[in-house]
N, C-alpha and C positions, 0 to 999 in steps of 0.2 A: 358608299358601305362597302366594305370588303369582302371579298368571295373567298378568301384563302382558305378559312376552316371548312369550304366544302371541296377543296381540293384534295384531303388527305383521309384517311379513316376517323372516325369520331369515336372517341372512348368513353364508356360509362362505367363507374366503379359502384356496383351495387344495382340490383335489378328489382327494389320493392315496387311502392306504388310510383314514386316519380321516376326512378329511375328505367323501370319496365315501360312507363307510359311514353317515357322520352324516346327508347328504343323503337317502339311501335310507330310513333309520328315520323321520328327521322327516317326511318326506312321506308316509309310510305313516300318521303319526299325524294327517294330514290339515292340516298346516302349510305355509304358503308358504315357498319356500327359494329364495334368490338366492343365486349364486354368483361368485366372482372367481376368474379364473386367469389364468396370466402368458402364455400361447400361444393363438394363434387355432385351432392344430391340437388342442390340449387342448381347447377349447372346444367344438369341432365332435363330438370324440368323446364328451365327457361328455353332451352333449345327446342324442346317439344312446343312450346308456347311460340316460339319464333320471335323473341324478344330481342335478338340481335343476331347477325348473320355469324358472328365467331364470338363464343363464350367460354371462359376459360377461369381456372383458379390460381393460374400462374401470372404475376404482373407483367411478364415479359409479353401479354397480349398487346399491352398499351404502347409498345414500341411502333415509331412512324404516326403514331396519331397526331394530328394538328390540333386537336380540341378535346380536352379531357373534363367529363362532369363528374364531379365526386357527388354521388348519390347516396351518403352514407350517413348514419345516425349521428348526433351532435357529440355524444362522447368519442367516436371514432374519428371525428372532424379535429376535435380538440387534441388527441393523443393518438396521432396517426401511425399506422404500422410503417416502422422505417424503410420496409420493402416496397411497400407502395410508393413513397417519399422518392425513393432511389430509381424507380422504374418510370417516373414522369419523365418524358422527354424533355431536355432543358428549352428547346424553343417552342414549345407547344402552350396554347392558352389554356389555362385550368380555371375552373369555376366550380362552384359548389352549389347546394340547392337547401343548406340549412337555412331553419327558422329564426336563428339568432345571427348577427352580423359581427358585432362588434369583437367580442372575444374569437372568431374564427378569422375575423381579418387580421387580429394582432400575430396571431399563431401562424397564417400561411404567409403573410408578407415575408417572413425570414426563411421559408421553406423553399419558395419559388417566385423569381422575379417577376412571371407573367400570370400572376394569380389576381382574378377579379371575384369578390364574394357575390353572391346573386341568391335570389330566393324568388321561387315561382308560388305565386298564392294560390295553390290549387289542391284537392284532395278530395277523400272521401273517408269513410269509417275503417277501410280494408288495408292490410298491411302483407307483405311479403310478396312471393313471386308469383303469387296467383292475382295479385291485386292490380297489375297495369293493364291499362286500358286507352284505347285510341280516343284523341280529341279532349282529353283531359284539362289542357292549357289554352283551349280556344276560348278566346275572349276575357281570359284571368290575366290579373296584373302578375308581372316578372319584374322585380324591382331589383336594381344593383346598387352598390354602395362603394363609387369609386373615389379616389382619394387624388390631390393634386401629384402623385407619382405614378398614378395607374397608367400602363402602357395602353396608348391610344388604340391600336390594333386590337389589342386585348378586348376592351371596352366594345369595339365595333363588332368583332366577331361575336361576343356573347349577345348583344342586343341582335345581331342576324339570326343567330341560333332561337332567341326568343320568338321573333317575329316570326320565323319558318314554320312555328309550332302553334301559331294563332293568338299568341300572349300579347298583352297591352304592355309595353315597355314603361318603366318609371327610373328614377334615380334620385337618390338621398343620402346624407351621411350616415354611416353605421348606426350612429346613438340613437339618431331620429327613428330610424328603421326599427330597432330595438322597442324604444318606447311606444312606438304605434302599434307593434304584432302584439305588445303585452296587452293592450286596450281591446283589439279587436281580435284576437287569435288565442292568446296564451291565457289570460283571465277570464275568458268566457268558458275554456275547456275546466276550469277549476269551478266555476258557476253552475256548468251544467252537470258535473259531477255531484255538486252540492244538492241540486233538483233531485237527481236520481235518489240520492241520500234520504232526502226529506220525505221523498213519496214512499220510498220503502219503510223507513221508521214510523212515518206519521200512520203509515196504513196500520203498521204491528200495533201501535200506542191505541187505534182504535178497533182493534180485532177486524179490520177491513182489507186485509193483505191481499186476498183473492179479487175483491171487487175493484180495489185500487188498480190493480193489474188489468183486468178485464174492460174496463172503463178508458184505459189509457188510448188515445187517438192520435190524430196526424199532429195536433198542436204539441202534445207532449212529445211524441217521436221528433219533430223539429227543434224542440229546445233541448233534448237529452241527446241527440247524436253525438255532439263531441264528446261529452261527457263519459259515453260508453263506448269512446275509441281506445287505439292503441294506448296502454297506460305506460309503456316504456317511453313514447314520445312524450305524452303530457308531464313525466315526472323529469325528463331531460330539459324540456322548454322552461319549467320553473325553475329548475337547479342551474342552468346556464344564464337565464335572464332574470334572476331573482330579485334584484333591486327594482326593475321596472314594472315586474309582477307584483310586487307588494305594492308599488305604489298603485297600480290599476285595480287591485283588490280594494284599497282603502277608499278610492273614489267609488268604487261600485257600492260599498257598504254605506257611504254616506248617501248615496242616492235611493238605496232601499231603506235605509233608516228614515230618509224623508218622506217615501212614499207611505211608509208602516205609520209614521205619525199622523198623516193626513186620515187615514183609515181608523186609527185609535181616536183620533178627536172628531170623527164623523164629519169632515169638511168635504164633502162629496163633489162641491162644485170646484174646488181647487183641486180635487183629484182629476176630474173630469178633464180641466184644463190641462193637468199635467199629461195626461193620457193622450190628449188631441195634440199637444206639441210633440210627444214621442210618434204618434202616428205619421207627422209631417215630417219628422226626422228621417224614419225608416228608408224611404225612397233614395235618400242622399248617399247612403251606404251600400247600396245594392246596384 
């Protein structure tokens, strides 16, 4: 396993939840972390929080970095700032942390010869410079989507980065990644949002708005968390992974319709069997 990525500063572009958490964990590993942010106010607060040793709004801060992590929103990854692209060291390994891989891979393969798309599967409902926290990636999947032309040292460096923060390394094709995350991440955001809307509008329909809210407990909190998360991120995931998200929603609607049919037809034994199967399935996903 290469150690070259440890011998030079690590650059992070963006200090939101993922970027800020990486900054904290990498510094805890004794590594030098430099960060590029968009606003002076963000830089000031990030310095107060100690998210990196050096934090600037000038892309020149990335000079001499051996590994640069693009912790940017999907739209800024797909339409990157030319000044950022020009500032990336030619011999540095570049990776991203976006939740959609195929369009990012197609875009960045043309921009930097040592780019490797990756995606740490970790998060909270928080966003922005206040969101970063230590230990976010511990035990969580970190998936990369290399191709036949991927630089082997880049692959080894990003894997070493993921393992340094305690993540579990995986590799798969970009298209397979996007289909999988549509089912277990992107579609559930919309389903969770629909749950919140249903509870709100259903409560209004029976004049029980306050009671519905007062009775909401841990089960509702668990199932509604991601639907009440960052709306910008949810919209970008649906927009950039549209076909896979639509296929996932169609699959969900079929399953929901089948369960609804069992209730309509009062097939309680069949419903019990389906719920028992789901009970057995859940540990396989966690």
